[in-house]
C-alpha positions as CSV (number, residue, x, y, z in Angstrom):
1,M,34.2,-46.9,12.7
2,R,36.9,-46.3,10.1
3,I,40.4,-45.2,11.0
4,L,42.0,-42.6,8.7
5,T,45.6,-42.9,7.7
6,K,48.1,-40.2,8.4
7,S,48.0,-39.0,4.8
8,K,44.2,-38.7,4.8
9,V,44.3,-36.8,8.1
10,V,46.9,-34.3,6.8
11,F,45.0,-33.9,3.5
12,S,41.7,-33.3,5.5
13,F,43.5,-30.7,7.7
14,L,44.9,-28.9,4.7
15,I,41.5,-28.7,3.0
16,L,39.7,-27.5,6.1
17,S,42.3,-24.9,6.8
18,T,42.1,-23.6,3.2
19,L,38.4,-23.4,3.4
20,N,38.7,-21.5,6.7
21,F,41.0,-18.8,5.0
22,N,38.4,-18.4,2.3
23,L,35.7,-17.6,4.9
24,F,37.5,-14.5,6.1
25,A,38.3,-13.2,2.6
26,Q,35.1,-11.1,2.3
27,D,36.2,-7.9,4.1
28,Q,34.8,-5.2,1.9
29,K,33.2,-1.9,2.9
30,I,29.7,-1.3,1.7
31,T,28.4,2.2,1.1
32,V,24.7,2.8,1.1
33,S,23.4,5.9,-0.6
34,Q,19.8,7.1,0.0
35,D,17.6,9.8,-1.2
36,Q,17.7,13.0,1.0
37,K,13.9,13.0,1.1
38,F,14.0,9.8,3.0
39,E,16.2,11.4,5.7
40,Q,13.8,14.4,5.8
41,L,10.8,12.0,6.3
42,L,12.6,10.2,9.1
43,N,13.3,13.6,10.8
44,E,9.7,14.6,10.5
45,K,8.6,11.2,12.0
46,R,11.0,11.7,14.9
47,K,9.5,15.2,15.6
48,I,6.0,13.8,15.5
49,N,6.8,10.9,17.8
50,T,8.5,13.2,20.4
51,S,5.5,15.5,20.4
52,L,3.0,12.7,21.0
53,N,2.3,12.3,24.7
54,L,-0.6,9.9,25.2
55,N,-0.4,10.1,28.9
56,D,-0.9,13.9,28.8
57,S,-4.1,13.8,26.8
58,F,-7.7,12.7,27.2
59,K,-9.8,10.9,24.6
60,I,-13.5,10.0,24.3
61,Q,-14.4,6.4,23.5
62,I,-17.6,6.3,21.5
63,F,-17.7,2.6,20.6
64,N,-16.5,-0.8,21.8
65,G,-17.2,-3.9,19.8
66,G,-16.9,-5.6,16.4
67,N,-14.7,-4.4,13.5
68,E,-17.5,-3.7,10.9
69,I,-19.6,-1.7,13.3
70,A,-16.5,0.2,14.5
71,K,-15.7,1.2,10.9
72,K,-19.3,2.4,10.4
73,T,-19.3,4.3,13.7
74,L,-16.0,6.0,12.7
75,A,-17.3,7.0,9.3
76,D,-20.5,8.3,10.9
77,F,-18.6,10.3,13.5
78,K,-16.3,11.9,10.8
79,Q,-19.4,13.1,9.0
80,N,-21.0,14.6,12.1
81,F,-17.8,16.0,13.8
82,N,-15.3,16.7,11.0
83,D,-13.3,19.0,13.2
84,I,-12.3,16.3,15.8
85,D,-9.9,13.6,14.8
86,A,-10.9,9.9,15.4
87,T,-9.3,6.5,15.1
88,I,-10.0,2.8,15.6
89,V,-7.9,1.0,18.3
90,F,-7.8,-2.8,18.5
91,N,-7.6,-4.1,22.0
92,T,-8.2,-7.9,22.0
93,P,-10.9,-9.0,21.3
94,N,-12.7,-5.6,20.7
95,Y,-12.3,-2.6,18.4
96,K,-12.7,0.7,20.0
97,V,-13.4,4.1,18.4
98,W,-11.5,6.9,20.2
99,V,-12.0,10.5,19.3
100,G,-10.2,13.7,20.1
101,N,-6.9,14.5,21.6
102,F,-7.7,16.9,24.4
103,K,-5.0,18.5,26.5
104,T,-7.2,19.2,29.6
105,R,-10.0,17.3,31.2
106,I,-12.3,20.3,31.1
107,E,-11.9,20.6,27.3
108,A,-12.6,16.8,27.0
109,E,-15.7,17.0,29.2
110,K,-17.1,19.9,27.1
111,N,-16.8,17.9,24.0
112,L,-18.1,14.8,25.7
113,L,-21.4,16.6,26.4
114,E,-21.8,17.4,22.8
115,I,-20.8,14.0,21.6
116,R,-23.1,12.2,24.0
117,K,-26.1,13.8,22.2
118,K,-25.4,11.5,19.3
119,Y,-23.4,8.6,20.9
120,K,-25.1,7.8,24.2
121,N,-22.5,5.3,25.5
122,S,-19.5,7.7,25.1
123,L,-17.1,7.9,28.0
124,L,-14.0,9.9,28.8
125,I,-10.7,8.0,28.9
126,K,-7.1,8.7,29.5
127,P,-5.2,6.1,27.6
128,N,-1.9,4.7,28.7
129,K,1.2,4.5,26.5
C-alpha cells in the first residue's frame, strides 16, 4: 500500500471539495407546460374511475379458456347482443369473457336466461375489485 505525502493529501482534498461544490450547483426551477386538453382528459378519467364500482355490480361469464377462442366468443357475442357490453379478462392461466354490468341481481338473472340460450355454460358472477 502506498503512503501519500502531505502535499498529495492536501491536493486530493482540494480537488474533492471542489468537485463537491459543483455537484450542488444545479438548483434551477423547471416549469412544465402542458396542453389543457390533457388536463381535461385526466379529469374525465378520474370521474370514470370514481363511478366504477365492481363490487356493486354483477356480470355474466360466458367463456373460460384459451385466448383465441375467447376472442372469437367475444366477437360472436357482440354480434348477437350488441346492446350489452363485453370484455375479455385474463386470470392466469385462462381468459374469461365477461358480459354486462348489472346493478341488481334480478336484472343480471333476467339477462342470464336470455344469454344461456346461446351460451350454455354461462354463469352469474360478482367480481371482486
